[in-house]
N, C-alpha and C positions, 0 to 999 in steps of 0.2 A: 381432671380434673377434679375438686378435693371436695375432705367428708367434713359435713363437719363437724364443730366438733361441739361434743356431748360431756354434758357430766354424770353422771352413770356411778349406780350404789351398786357394788359389789357385794348381792346378798346370797348364803346358803347357810348350813350348818357351820357351829361353831362350836357351844356345846353342847347339841342337840347331839346324846347316841354315847357319850363320852360315859360317863359314871364321873363325871367333873374330875376327872386325869386329869392332872396341866397338860404332859406331853401329846394326848387325844388333843386336848383343846387349842394347843399348839401347832398341832398338823393343820387340822383346819382352818385354823387361821391359815396357814401356807398352800394348803387347796385353795382360798379364797384371794392367798395372794398372786397365784399363780396363770394369773387372768390378764393384771392390773398391768405388767408390761407390753404385751400386744398393744392395749382399749390405747395408754400414752401414744405406742409408735404408728399407731391408724390415726391420731389427732387430739384422743377424749383424755380426759382427765377421770381416773379413775378414783373409785373413794370405799372404802374396807368403814363400817360403822366403829368398827373395834380401834382401827388405828386411831380414835378419838377417846375411846370409854378407856381402851384399857389405862394409861396417864392419870387422868381422868381419877380410875379405883384409885391407882394405886394413892392418884393424891389424899381423895377426899376417905384414902385408909380402911376400904374394903377388906377383908380378911377372905375370903372363898368365893365363889361361885355361887348365887341365886341371897346372900347378904341382903340387909333392907340397904345397904350403899349398891351393890351389884344392881338390883330390880331399879332403884333412881334414876340411873346410869346409864346400862346397858343398849335395856331398848327402847325405851328413850331420846338417844343422840340419835339412834337412825330412822329414825321417829321425826329430829327437826331438819336431817340432815334432805329426808324425801322432799320437804316442800324443796329444797335447791337444788336440788335436780333432774335433767331434765328425762332420768330413765331409768332403768334397773335391769342391771342380769342376774340371772336366777340359775344362779351352779345345781348341781341334782344335788339330795338327799332332804331329808324327812330332816324339815326346820319352822316350827312354826313363829316361830319370830324373822324369818326369813317368806314364810304367808305371808305375817301382816304386811312386810312392805313392800309386797306385792298388790296385796290387796289397797296399800296407804297406795301407792304411784298408778291404782290404774283408778278407783278413784278419785284422782286429784287430774286423769287423762295422762300421764306420764309415757312412755312407751317400754314395755319391759319385753324386755329378749331372755330370751329357752332357754338360749348358745351362743355363745361368742360366737361363731360361724355369722349370726342372723345382724351379730352388731355391725354399719356401715362402715369400711375400713375393714374388716379383720372377716369377712369369706372367701 
């Protein structure tokens, strides 16, 4: 039996708890990315907002996390993505942005998974 392919936004800490240290932010991004391949191999389409936001931030000239350009792009891109996704996978860790992603997903009636094993085909 094959699994229905879902477009899944991976949500979790990126900037939270890093003090804006680029190495810690990169570590958080790698943690988000660590579940992308298992999702893909299970037949799903994994997405991470930062995959789209980071190139846009560079192109727009953002100088640091929290500047006006950053605020214009980083969280709004995730909000736009949620409207196109079927589900959100919320990874552990404190994150206001990820909590907002979950809130928006639930508001729209999307599936919200709390761990990778709960995603169809990943258990």
